[in-house]
N, C-alpha and C positions, 0 to 999 in steps of 0.2 A: 548561573546552572540553574534548569531547570526550567528553562524561558525559549530554549529555541529550538525550533523542528529542524533534522536536518533531511532533506530528499537525496534518496537514492535513485537514479533512474539506469536501470537494467536491461538489457537484451540477452536472451538467451540463458538468463541468471548469471551475466558477467555486469560489471559496473561500465555504464557509458559515459562519455565525457566529451569535451568540445563541440557541445550544442546536440550530442547524440551523434557526431560525425564518427568519432572512432568508439570502439568496443576494447575495452583493457583485459586483461588476463586475470583480473581480482574478481572475485566471486561477490557476489552482493552480501552473500552471508558473512564472509569474512571481514567486509567493508563493516559491517552493521557491528560483529563483534568487536572491532577495534574501536568502535565510538560507546562502547560500554563502562562506565565508570567515567564518562568525559562531560556530565552534567546536561545531557542531551535529554530534551521532554519529549519527543518521540522521533520516529522517523518514518518517512513518508514514501514509502516506495512503489515507483511506477515503470510498469512492464511499457517500455517505450513502442515495443510491437502493436499492441492494443491499442496506446493511448489515442482518443479521439476517435476511436473506430466502433466502440460500444458492440464490441464481440465477446465482453465478459473480462471480468477481472481474475488474473492469474493467480488462483486461490493456492496453488502449490508454491509459488515464489513467494508469497505473501506469509503462508502457513511457514514456511521454514524458516525465515525471519524472526517471525513470532515466535515461534518455537526455540529460537536460537538465543534470543537476548531477553533481558528483564525490561527493556526500553518498548514503550508502547509504540505499535505499528499499525499507521492507518493505508490503506490500500488505495492506490491510484491509476489509472488507464483502464480505459475499457468497461467501467462498468455501464451495463445495459437497463437493469431492472431491480426491481426488490428480491427478484431470485437470485442475485447475485451477494444481497448482504446477507440471505439466508444462508446460503453456501458456505460465506465465511464463518459467520456464527453456528453454523451446525458440524464446520471441520472437528476433527478431534486435535486435540492439543491444547496449547495456549491460545487464549482468547484474542482475536484482530480487534485492536482498538476502534477500528473506524473505516470509512469510505470516503472518499470524495467523489461529489458528481460535476460533471461541468455544467459549466455555466446555463444549459438550456433548462436544468432543472427537471428533465422528464422521467419519472420514474412509475411503472406501472400502479404501486399501490403508495399510500401513505406509509413512510418509514417510523412513524411515532410508537408504533405497536413493539419496536426493536428497542430493548431495554440498554442492551450490551454494546450496541453498534452507534457512535458517534457517526451522523453523515453530515460531512461538509460541503455545503453548495461553494463552488468556486465562482465569483466575479470577474 
């Protein structure tokens, strides 16, 4: 317990499975709630419609999950700049734990000034 991060891939707020080929009726927030109390260290939520496109993180979906559970939430999919990190940080509600940046590692400004946001660079 407390050592495993679980990924929730979502399209339009619904859980996507089978390599993103299918979207279920289950809402991502409901799956996150079902994980509550199961020893999950963090949930990485990916908006698959934005993943790899650098169109901006889905702040609404990420925030909805952060507000719904006590498990730390890490945003994934669409991160384009440090401004996305700022938007995650400045949203009302429960703070988002972090954000994943793609393996190119390009952001407009250094993120070290943000103390509440963990920035994970995927390799």
